[in-house]
C-alpha positions in Angstrom: 71.8 110.1 105.1 73.3 109.4 108.3 76.3 106.7 108.6 76.7 103.6 110.5 79.6 103.2 112.7 80.7 99.7 114.2 82.0 99.6 117.7 84.8 97.0 117.9 87.5 96.0 120.3 88.7 93.0 122.4 86.4 91.7 125.2 86.1 93.8 128.3 87.2 97.1 127.1 84.0 99.0 127.6 82.4 98.6 124.3 78.8 97.9 125.6 79.1 100.5 128.4 79.9 102.9 125.8 77.1 101.8 123.4 74.7 101.9 126.4 75.7 105.6 127.1 75.7 106.5 123.3 72.2 105.4 122.8 70.9 106.1 126.3 69.7 102.6 126.7 70.8 99.5 128.5 69.8 97.2 125.5 73.3 96.0 125.4 74.5 93.8 128.4 77.6 95.2 130.1 79.1 92.3 131.9 82.6 91.2 133.2 82.8 88.4 130.7 83.8 87.9 127.2 81.0 87.3 124.4 78.4 88.8 126.5 77.2 90.6 123.2 76.6 87.9 120.7 73.9 89.6 118.4 74.9 93.1 117.3 73.1 95.6 119.2 72.0 98.6 116.9 71.1 101.9 118.1 70.4 105.3 116.4 71.0 108.6 117.9 70.2 112.1 117.2 73.4 114.0 115.9 73.7 117.1 118.2 74.1 120.4 116.4 73.5 123.8 118.0 73.0 125.4 114.6 69.6 123.6 114.0 68.0 124.9 117.3 69.1 128.4 116.5 67.7 128.1 113.0 64.5 126.7 114.5 64.2 129.7 117.1 64.7 132.3 114.4 62.1 130.5 112.1 59.7 129.8 114.8 59.9 126.1 113.6 57.2 124.0 115.1 59.5 120.8 115.2 63.2 120.0 115.2 64.4 117.1 113.2 68.3 116.3 113.6 70.0 113.9 111.4 70.7 110.6 112.8 73.6 108.1 113.3 73.5 104.5 113.7 75.9 102.5 116.2 76.4 98.8 115.8 78.0 97.2 119.0 79.8 94.4 117.6 81.0 91.6 120.2 84.6 91.3 121.3 87.0 90.0 118.7 89.9 87.7 120.0 93.1 86.6 118.8 92.2 83.6 116.0 88.8 85.3 115.1 89.7 85.2 111.5 90.0 81.4 112.0 86.6 81.4 113.9 88.0 81.5 117.4 85.5 83.0 120.0 82.4 84.0 117.7 84.9 85.5 115.1 83.4 84.6 111.7 79.8 86.3 112.8 81.6 89.2 114.0 83.6 89.9 110.9 80.5 89.6 108.8 78.8 92.4 110.9 81.9 94.7 110.5 81.7 94.4 106.6 78.0 96.4 106.9 79.4 99.3 108.7 80.8 102.6 107.1 83.5 103.1 109.8 85.1 101.3 112.8 85.0 103.0 116.4 87.8 100.9 117.8 87.5 101.0 121.5 91.0 100.4 123.4 91.2 100.0 127.1 93.3 102.8 128.5 92.2 102.4 132.0 93.7 100.1 134.9 91.3 98.3 137.0 92.0 95.0 138.9 88.3 94.1 139.0 87.8 94.0 135.2 89.4 91.2 133.6 91.6 91.7 130.5 91.5 88.7 128.0 95.4 88.9 127.5 96.1 89.7 131.3 97.7 93.3 130.6 96.6 96.8 129.7 98.5 97.8 126.4 96.2 99.6 124.0 98.5 99.6 121.2 99.1 96.0 121.3 95.3 95.4 121.5 95.0 97.4 118.4 97.4 95.4 116.6 95.5 92.2 117.6 92.4 93.5 116.0 94.0 94.9 112.8 95.8 91.6 112.5 92.7 89.5 112.6 90.9 91.9 110.2 93.9 91.6 107.8 93.9 87.9 107.9 90.3 87.8 107.2 90.6 90.0 104.3 93.6 87.7 102.8 91.6 84.5 103.2 88.7 86.2 101.5 90.8 87.7 98.6 92.5 84.1 98.0 89.0 82.6 97.7 87.6 85.4 95.5 90.8 85.4 93.2 90.5 81.6 92.9 86.7 82.0 91.8 87.6 84.4 89.1 90.0 81.9 87.1 87.1 80.9 84.6 86.2 84.4 83.9 89.6 85.7 83.3 90.3 83.1 80.8 87.3 84.5 78.9 88.6 87.8 79.0 85.9 89.2 81.2 86.7 92.9 81.7 84.7 93.1 85.0 86.8 90.0 86.4 90.0 91.6 85.2 89.2 94.7 87.1 88.1 92.8 90.3 91.2 90.7 90.0 93.6 93.7 89.5 92.4 95.5 92.4 92.3 92.3 94.6 96.0 91.6 93.7 96.8 95.2 94.8 94.9 94.7 98.3 96.8 91.2 98.5 100.3 92.8 98.0 99.9 95.2 100.9 98.1 92.9 103.2 101.1 90.4 102.8 103.5 93.3 103.4 101.7 93.7 106.8 99.7 96.9 106.1 95.7 97.2 105.7 94.1 97.6 102.3 93.2 101.2 103.1 96.7 102.2 102.1 96.0 101.1 98.4 95.8 104.2 96.2 92.8 103.6 94.0 92.0 105.6 90.7 88.7 107.3 90.3 87.5 104.8 87.8 88.1 101.9 90.1 86.5 103.7 93.2 83.3 102.0 92.9 84.5 98.6 92.3 87.0 98.9 95.1 84.3 99.5 97.5 82.1 96.5 96.2 85.1 94.5 97.3 83.9 95.2 101.1 87.3 94.7 102.5 87.3 94.9 106.3 90.7 96.8 106.4 89.6 99.4 104.0 87.0 100.8 106.7 88.4 104.0 108.2 89.4 103.7 111.7 88.4 105.9 114.6 90.5 104.9 117.7 88.3 105.4 121.1 90.5 105.6 124.3 88.4 104.4 127.1 89.9 106.2 130.1 89.0 106.3 133.8 86.9 109.2 135.1 89.9 111.1 136.6 91.6 110.9 133.1 88.5 111.9 131.0 89.7 115.6 130.7 93.4 115.2 129.6 94.0 111.4 128.9 96.8 109.6 130.4 100.1 107.4 129.4 98.2 105.1 127.6 95.9 107.4 125.4 99.1 109.2 124.4 100.4 106.0 122.9 97.3 105.6 120.9 97.4 109.1 119.7 101.1 108.5 118.5 99.8 105.4 116.8 96.9 107.2 115.2 98.9 110.1 114.0 101.4 107.7 112.5 98.7 105.7 110.4 96.7 108.7 109.6 93.8 107.9 111.6 92.2 110.0 114.3 91.5 109.3 118.2 89.1 110.5 120.7 89.6 110.3 124.5 86.3 109.1 126.3 85.4 107.8 129.9 82.6 105.2 129.1 81.7 105.3 132.6 81.1 109.2 132.6 79.2 109.0 129.5 76.8 106.4 131.0 76.3 108.5 134.0 75.8 111.4 131.9 73.1 109.5 129.8 71.1 109.1 132.8 70.8 112.9 133.8 68.7 115.8 132.5 70.5 118.4 130.2 70.8 120.8 133.3 72.2 118.2 135.5 74.3 116.8 132.7 76.0 120.2 132.2 76.7 120.7 135.8 78.3 117.3 135.9 80.6 117.8 133.0 81.4 121.0 134.3 82.8 119.5 137.8 84.5 116.8 135.5 86.4 119.7 133.7 84.7 118.5 130.4 83.1 121.1 127.9 80.7 118.6 126.2 79.7 115.0 126.2 82.0 112.4 124.5 79.2 111.6 122.1 79.3 115.1 120.5 83.5 114.5 120.1 82.9 110.9 118.8 80.2 112.1 116.2 82.3 115.1 115.1 85.4 112.8 114.7 83.3 110.4 112.7 82.2 113.0 110.3 85.6 114.2 109.8 86.8 110.6 109.1 84.0 110.0 106.7 84.0 113.5 105.0 80.6 114.2 106.1 78.8 117.5 106.4 75.4 118.9 107.2 72.9 121.2 105.4 69.5 122.3 106.7 65.9 123.1 105.5 64.0 125.4 107.6 60.4 126.5 107.6 57.5 127.2 110.1 56.6 123.4 110.2 60.1 122.2 110.9 63.9 122.9 111.1 65.8 119.7 109.7 69.2 118.7 109.4 70.3 116.5 106.5 73.8 114.6 106.1 75.7 114.5 103.0 79.4 113.8 102.0 81.8 116.5 101.3 81.7 117.6 97.6 78.0 116.6 96.9 76.5 118.8 94.1 73.1 120.4 94.8 70.9 117.9 92.8 72.4 114.9 94.7 71.9 116.6 98.0 68.4 117.2 97.0 67.9 113.5 96.5 68.6 112.7 100.0 65.4 114.1 100.8 63.5 112.5 98.1 64.6 111.0 94.6 62.2 113.2 92.8 63.9 116.3 94.0 67.1 115.0 92.3 65.4 114.1 89.0 63.3 117.1 88.7 65.9 119.6 90.2 65.6 123.1 88.7 67.8 125.2 91.4 68.6 125.6 95.0 67.7 128.7 97.0 70.7 129.1 99.1 71.7 131.1 102.5 74.8 130.5 104.4 74.1 129.6 108.0 75.9 132.8 109.3 73.8 134.9 106.8 70.6 133.4 107.9 71.4 134.1 111.7 72.8 137.7 111.0 69.9 138.7 108.9 67.3 137.2 111.3 65.9 134.6 109.0 65.0 133.9 105.1 63.3 137.3 104.7 66.0 139.3 106.1 68.5 137.4 104.1 66.5 137.9 100.9 66.3 141.7 101.5 70.2 141.8 102.0 70.7 140.0 99.0 72.4 137.0 101.0 70.0 134.4 99.3 71.6 132.9 96.1 69.9 130.8 93.2 72.3 128.1 92.6 72.2 125.6 89.8 73.2 121.9 89.2 76.9 122.5 89.4 76.6 124.0 92.9 78.7 122.1 95.8 76.6 122.3 98.7 78.7 123.6 101.9 78.4 122.7 105.4 75.7 124.8 107.1 73.9 125.8 104.0 70.2 126.6 104.5 68.7 125.2 101.2 65.0 125.5 99.6 65.0 123.1 96.5 62.8 124.0 93.4 62.1 120.9 91.3 59.8 119.9 88.5 57.4 116.9 89.4 
């Protein structure tokens, strides 16, 4: 299981340039005019993880299979999108399908690149998008609640739960806050997710800065950092231009280029790591002579459900998971060494998988 992140923002903030860089493709047009992206471009990228290469080296695995992450480049929203301005309705529908939103904000000055509002103010830009998503949610809630009236008169339990949750979301939205601030009980979590409200999506602010500001950011990105902290959201600083240049280089050249720019790693790595944290995801590994492979799960996943990510039969017939922590696997020189050192554990159905676990599942067919 990977996850799907929608790249959103006002027109001309660098969304398509970032998408091209992230997916190492020029499939998305990067043009200096609004609505150059009409159909959402979808790209899958490998999730970089140095641990996987180390495990493959120790186990002499014939192939390495990283876990994958999907980026969806969603066209630029404008003020009035919730009412269908620009190509609003279509884009709002695309946002419903993603797990999280990477909200690209223009944090660079450039007279050659037009800003749809004629100014550079990332905080105001963020408010425009958030407002449009909130208005779209309010309109959706009003329609849905009106459609539940008949079922509510018949004391339909499911309709009552849905209406109660919609009412909670409506109250916070009318108070000028996104639906993600609503505190949802465990028994309501599934029904809440099914509502697919736009403002329940976790948000990662991507500050698109100029090349000279890539290492430390600037005054604009500092304001975004402050806004993100106040909302409980996160942010990353990236120069889409630099990322696009790096994407065209081979690994050795890319490393030299990053070093010259004062950067330790590509922005892709930071973006994925921030996305993982945002969605509370982690990675476990399966390792053998044929392949070393990474798998993505949510934090708190029990061993049978982690096995189910590989194949449903693994979860149904789960017996136990032979488990070695990543550090122990490396320190002991592989599975055999870990066994001899007593570092391999047999874990049952209640075991909560930890980030970096090397697992081998035993199951009944």
